[in-house]
C-alpha positions as CSV (number, residue, x, y, z in Angstrom):
1,S,267.4,194.8,134.6
2,F,265.9,192.1,136.8
3,R,263.7,193.0,139.7
4,V,264.7,190.9,142.7
5,E,262.4,189.6,145.4
6,R,263.7,189.2,149.0
7,S,262.8,186.1,150.9
8,G,264.1,184.1,153.8
9,Q,266.4,182.4,151.3
10,G,267.9,185.6,150.0
11,C,267.3,187.5,146.7
12,R,265.9,185.9,143.6
13,V,264.6,186.9,140.2
14,T,260.8,186.9,140.0
15,G,258.9,184.8,137.5
16,R,257.6,187.9,135.8
17,E,261.1,189.2,135.2
18,R,262.3,185.8,134.1
19,L,259.5,185.3,131.5
20,R,259.8,188.9,130.3
21,A,263.5,188.3,129.7
22,I,262.7,185.3,127.6
23,L,259.9,187.0,125.7
24,R,262.4,189.8,124.9
25,K,265.2,187.4,124.0
26,Q,267.4,188.7,126.8
27,P,269.6,186.8,129.3
28,K,267.8,185.0,132.1
29,D,269.0,183.7,135.5
30,R,268.0,180.0,135.1
31,L,265.7,177.6,133.3
32,A,262.1,178.7,133.4
33,W,259.1,176.3,133.7
34,T,255.4,176.8,133.7
35,T,252.3,174.6,133.8
36,L,248.6,174.9,133.0
37,V,245.7,173.1,134.9
38,D,242.0,173.2,135.0
39,N,239.3,171.8,137.3
40,N,240.1,168.2,136.4
41,T,243.4,168.6,138.3
42,L,242.3,171.1,140.9
43,A,239.6,168.7,142.1
44,L,242.5,166.3,143.2
45,L,244.3,169.0,145.3
46,P,243.9,170.0,148.9
47,E,241.3,172.7,149.4
48,H,243.8,175.5,150.1
49,L,245.4,175.0,146.7
50,R,242.3,175.2,144.6
51,G,241.8,178.9,144.6
52,N,241.8,181.4,141.8
53,G,241.5,178.9,139.0
54,G,244.9,177.4,139.5
55,I,246.8,180.6,140.3
56,D,247.2,179.5,144.0
57,F,248.6,176.2,142.9
58,Y,251.0,177.7,140.5
59,K,252.3,180.0,143.3
60,Y,252.6,177.0,145.6
61,L,254.7,175.2,143.0
62,G,256.9,178.2,142.5
63,C,256.7,177.9,138.7
64,D,256.8,180.9,136.3
65,I,253.1,181.7,135.4
66,F,252.5,182.1,131.7
67,L,248.7,182.6,131.7
68,L,246.7,182.2,128.5
69,N,244.2,185.1,128.7
70,G,242.3,184.6,132.0
71,W,242.5,180.8,131.8
72,N,240.1,179.2,134.4
73,T,239.6,182.6,136.1
74,P,236.6,184.9,136.0
75,H,238.6,187.5,134.0
76,D,238.5,187.3,130.3
77,L,240.2,189.2,127.5
78,C,237.8,189.9,124.7
79,S,239.4,192.3,122.1
80,P,239.0,192.1,119.2
81,V,235.3,191.3,119.1
82,H,234.0,189.5,116.1
83,Q,230.7,190.8,114.7
84,W,228.6,189.4,111.9
85,P,226.8,192.0,109.6
86,E,223.4,193.1,110.6
87,S,221.9,191.0,107.8
88,V,222.9,187.8,109.7
89,A,220.7,186.6,112.5
90,V,222.2,184.0,114.9
91,S,220.1,181.8,117.1
92,Y,220.9,179.0,119.6
93,E,219.0,176.0,120.9
94,Q,220.4,173.9,123.7
95,E,219.4,170.4,124.8
96,G,221.8,169.1,127.5
97,A,225.3,169.1,126.1
98,R,224.0,169.5,122.5
99,V,223.9,173.1,121.0
100,T,222.4,173.9,117.6
101,T,223.4,177.2,116.1
102,R,221.6,178.7,113.1
103,W,222.8,181.6,110.9
104,R,220.0,183.1,108.9
105,T,221.2,185.3,106.0
106,P,219.7,186.9,102.8
107,H,221.6,184.2,100.9
108,G,220.4,181.2,102.9
109,E,220.8,179.4,106.2
110,L,223.6,177.5,107.9
111,T,223.3,175.1,110.7
112,G,226.0,173.8,113.0
113,I,225.7,171.4,116.0
114,T,228.1,170.8,118.8
115,R,228.2,168.4,121.7
116,N,230.2,169.3,124.7
117,G,231.7,172.1,122.6
118,H,232.9,169.7,119.8
119,P,231.4,169.9,116.3
120,I,229.2,167.0,115.3
121,K,227.7,168.8,112.3
122,Y,229.7,171.5,110.6
123,P,227.8,174.5,109.2
124,V,229.8,174.8,106.0
125,D,229.3,171.4,104.3
126,S,228.5,172.1,100.7
127,I,229.4,174.5,97.9
128,D,226.2,176.4,98.5
129,A,227.2,176.8,102.2
130,V,230.7,178.0,101.1
131,R,229.1,180.7,99.0
132,I,226.7,181.7,101.9
133,Y,229.6,181.8,104.3
134,T,231.7,183.9,102.0
135,A,229.0,186.5,101.8
136,M,228.7,186.4,105.6
137,W,232.4,187.1,106.0
138,E,232.3,190.0,103.5
139,G,230.4,192.0,106.1
140,V,232.4,190.9,109.2
141,T,233.9,193.5,111.4
142,F,236.2,193.3,114.4
143,H,235.8,195.9,117.2
144,L,238.1,197.1,120.0
145,F,237.1,196.1,123.5
146,D,238.7,197.7,126.6
147,D,240.6,194.8,128.2
148,R,242.7,197.0,130.5
149,P,240.5,196.3,133.6
150,A,240.6,192.6,133.1
151,L,244.3,192.6,132.4
152,A,245.0,194.7,135.5
153,A,243.0,192.2,137.6
154,L,245.0,189.3,136.2
155,D,248.3,191.1,136.7
156,D,247.3,191.7,140.4
157,L,246.2,188.1,140.8
158,I,249.5,186.8,139.4
159,G,251.7,189.4,140.9
160,E,255.5,189.0,140.3
161,H,255.0,185.3,139.6
162,G,254.5,185.6,135.9
163,V,252.8,187.3,132.9
164,V,249.7,187.1,130.8
165,T,249.7,186.5,127.0
166,R,246.8,187.4,124.7
167,F,245.8,183.9,123.4
168,W,243.7,184.4,120.3
169,G,242.7,182.4,117.2
170,P,242.6,180.3,115.2
171,S,243.3,182.1,111.9
172,T,241.5,181.2,108.7
173,I,242.6,177.7,107.8
174,P,242.6,176.1,111.2
175,R,239.2,177.8,111.9
176,L,237.7,176.2,108.8
177,L,239.3,172.8,109.5
178,E,238.4,172.7,113.2
179,Q,235.2,174.7,113.6
180,D,233.4,175.6,110.4
181,M,234.0,172.8,107.8
182,G,236.0,169.9,109.2
183,T,238.8,168.2,107.2
184,Q,236.7,166.1,104.9
185,H,234.5,169.0,103.6
186,F,237.4,171.3,103.4
187,Y,239.6,169.1,101.2
188,Y,236.9,167.7,99.0
189,L,235.5,171.2,98.4
190,L,239.0,172.6,97.8
191,A,239.6,169.9,95.2
192,D,236.2,170.2,93.5
193,H,235.6,174.0,93.8
194,P,239.0,175.6,94.1
195,G,237.9,179.1,93.0
196,D,235.1,179.3,95.5
197,M,237.2,178.0,98.3
198,R,240.1,180.3,97.7
199,A,237.6,183.2,97.5
200,L,236.3,182.2,101.0
201,V,239.8,181.9,102.4
202,R,240.8,185.2,100.9
203,T,237.7,187.0,102.3
204,M,238.2,185.6,105.8
205,H,241.8,186.5,105.9
206,E,241.2,190.0,104.7
207,R,238.8,190.5,107.5
208,E,241.1,188.9,110.1
209,L,243.8,191.5,109.2
210,E,241.6,193.9,111.1
211,A,241.7,191.6,114.1
212,F,245.5,191.3,113.9
213,K,245.8,195.1,114.0
214,L,243.6,195.3,117.1
215,L,245.6,192.5,118.8
216,A,248.8,194.4,118.1
217,E,247.5,197.5,119.6
218,G,246.2,195.8,122.8
219,P,247.6,196.4,126.3
220,W,249.4,193.0,126.5
221,E,253.1,192.5,125.9
222,S,252.8,189.3,123.8
223,V,250.2,187.7,121.5
224,T,250.0,184.0,121.0
225,L,248.1,182.9,117.9
226,V,246.2,179.6,118.6
227,E,246.8,177.6,115.5
228,N,247.1,173.9,116.7
229,T,249.0,173.4,113.4
230,S,249.8,169.8,112.6
231,T,250.8,168.0,109.4
232,F,248.3,165.3,110.4
233,Y,245.6,167.5,108.8
234,I,247.5,170.4,107.1
235,S,250.0,169.3,104.5
236,P,253.2,171.2,103.8
237,A,251.7,172.3,100.5
238,V,248.5,173.7,102.1
239,Y,250.6,175.3,104.8
240,R,252.9,177.0,102.3
241,E,250.0,178.4,100.2
242,F,247.6,179.5,103.0
243,N,248.7,179.2,106.7
244,M,252.3,180.5,106.4
245,P,251.4,183.8,104.6
246,H,248.5,184.3,107.0
247,Q,250.7,183.7,110.1
248,R,253.4,186.0,108.6
249,D,250.8,188.8,108.3
250,F,250.0,188.2,112.0
251,V,253.6,188.2,113.0
252,E,254.6,191.3,111.1
253,T,251.6,193.2,112.4
254,V,252.3,192.3,116.1
255,K,256.0,192.8,115.9
256,A,255.6,196.2,114.3
257,T,254.2,197.5,117.6
258,G,257.2,196.0,119.6
259,K,255.2,193.0,121.0
260,T,256.3,189.4,121.0
261,A,254.5,187.2,118.4
262,L,254.2,183.5,119.2
263,L,252.4,180.7,117.4
264,H,250.7,177.9,119.4
265,M,251.5,174.7,117.5
266,C,251.0,171.6,119.6
267,G,250.9,169.1,116.7
268,H,253.3,167.5,114.2
269,V,255.3,170.4,112.6
270,H,258.8,168.9,111.9
271,R,258.1,168.8,108.1
272,I,257.2,172.5,108.0
273,L,259.8,174.0,110.3
274,D,261.5,175.8,107.4
275,L,258.1,177.3,106.4
276,I,257.4,178.3,110.0
277,G,260.7,180.2,109.9
278,Q,259.4,182.2,107.0
279,T,256.6,183.6,109.2
280,G,259.3,185.5,111.2
281,C,257.6,184.4,114.4
282,D,259.4,185.0,117.7
283,G,258.7,181.5,118.8
284,I,256.4,178.5,119.2
285,H,254.2,177.7,122.2
286,A,253.5,174.0,123.1
287,L,256.1,172.6,120.8
288,T,255.9,168.8,121.4
289,P,258.6,166.2,120.9
290,P,257.9,162.5,120.1
291,P,256.0,160.3,120.7
292,T,253.0,162.6,121.0
293,G,254.5,165.3,118.7
294,D,257.3,164.9,116.2
295,T,259.6,167.8,116.9
296,P,262.5,167.6,119.3
297,W,263.1,171.0,120.8
298,E,266.7,171.3,119.6
299,D,265.6,170.5,116.0
300,A,263.5,173.6,116.1
301,L,266.5,175.6,117.2
302,D,268.5,174.1,114.4
303,V,266.1,175.3,111.8
304,L,264.6,178.5,113.3
305,G,267.7,179.8,115.1
306,E,269.2,179.8,118.6
307,D,267.2,182.9,119.7
308,T,263.8,181.2,119.0
309,I,261.5,181.2,122.0
310,I,260.2,177.7,122.7
311,F,257.5,176.8,125.2
312,G,258.3,173.1,125.2
313,A,255.4,170.7,126.1
314,L,256.7,167.9,128.3
315,D,255.5,164.8,126.6
316,P,252.6,163.1,128.5
317,T,254.3,159.7,128.2
318,I,256.7,161.2,130.7
319,F,254.7,163.6,132.7
320,V,251.3,161.8,132.9
321,A,251.6,158.1,132.0
322,G,255.1,157.2,133.0
323,D,256.5,156.3,136.4
324,V,256.7,159.4,138.5
325,E,260.1,158.3,139.7
326,E,261.3,158.6,136.1
327,I,260.3,162.2,135.6
328,A,263.5,163.6,137.0
329,P,265.9,161.3,135.1
330,S,263.9,162.0,131.9
331,L,264.3,165.7,132.4
332,D,268.0,165.2,133.0
333,R,268.2,163.7,129.5
334,L,265.9,166.1,127.8
335,I,267.0,169.5,129.2
336,T,270.5,169.9,127.7
337,P,272.9,172.7,128.3
338,R,271.9,174.1,124.9
339,L,268.2,174.3,126.0
340,R,269.2,175.9,129.4
341,K,271.0,178.6,127.5
342,A,268.1,179.1,125.0
343,N,264.9,181.1,125.3
344,F,263.3,177.9,126.5
345,V,260.4,177.3,129.0
346,L,259.6,173.8,130.1
347,C,255.9,173.1,130.1
348,P,254.3,170.1,131.9
349,F,250.8,170.9,130.7
350,A,247.7,169.3,132.4
351,D,244.8,171.1,130.8
352,G,241.8,168.8,130.1
353,I,243.0,165.9,132.2
354,P,243.4,165.1,136.0
355,V,247.1,164.9,137.0
356,P,248.1,164.0,140.6
357,M,250.0,166.6,142.5
358,E,253.0,164.3,143.0
359,R,253.8,164.7,139.3
360,F,254.0,168.4,139.6
361,L,256.0,168.1,142.8
362,A,258.5,165.9,140.9
363,V,259.1,168.7,138.3
364,K,259.3,171.3,141.1
365,E,261.9,169.3,143.0
366,W,263.9,168.7,139.8
367,A,263.7,172.4,138.7
368,G,264.9,173.5,142.2
369,R,268.1,171.4,142.2
């Protein structure tokens, strides 16, 4: 049953109860919407709306807060903790925005370089590096960390305005493509040395099964696996062989404990919707329609089923770049009766970019009609 909050305008369902209903695939009172900002946007706001890393702004907007870990707050969720074997020594050197990381192992040394957090030299860039990395992962362990104090602090901060999801990942293939190898090294080495590459993938996934179990046992009600999946860099064939079975293992492990299992997929996924369905996931976070993405929200319902949970990213051509006066008419066209009935959350995201407050207020006014 819903918990109601009394205000000067009468009784209303709280954001926490509304989002919990959606995550449990239960009836809700109205369309839900959420947003996500960081300091790029907060710097544009009046001083009294900048507090608590965006939480004060979310409350001002009256949106339903779906917080990813402790996003932009001092509170972080850490479990499961990744640990290299004792035989691996890790060192860091920083020069301005440039960070060099070295992994020294009995089998050799790997070096990776990032600038502003983005890789400019991947550590696994040769067949020798693949074999070193495989040996490193053979000794990887994941450990439980007590996140209950941090989660309690976040729950107190949010109050009845929303919920926290454990936002963790990526799993093996996106990690290799985005962090460890890059697309060029990954695909060339997979073509030239398929046995070694599949051994690496298998070893990493076997270790990550431990992480999935700890995620499933955590104090949160939902877990969102951060995959950033897109057919721009993961073909349907690669997704079918690797990603889908890995994600299915994640989903089955999380759902076995009664928690909601979501997949964060903010890229082009239309061509693999049927395969995503085979994971058994409860829903997709940041599903993006054209022109930035390629998947209209109702197409996902067609393939994955009417009870699928969709956190639908409002395309930036509407929310960020378009005429602010056109936001409401665009939402009138996009948010159909079918979506209002579905387990759907509208998401005008603003992470990583400065977005003027008037655009959020346009969504707020439209949602309150």
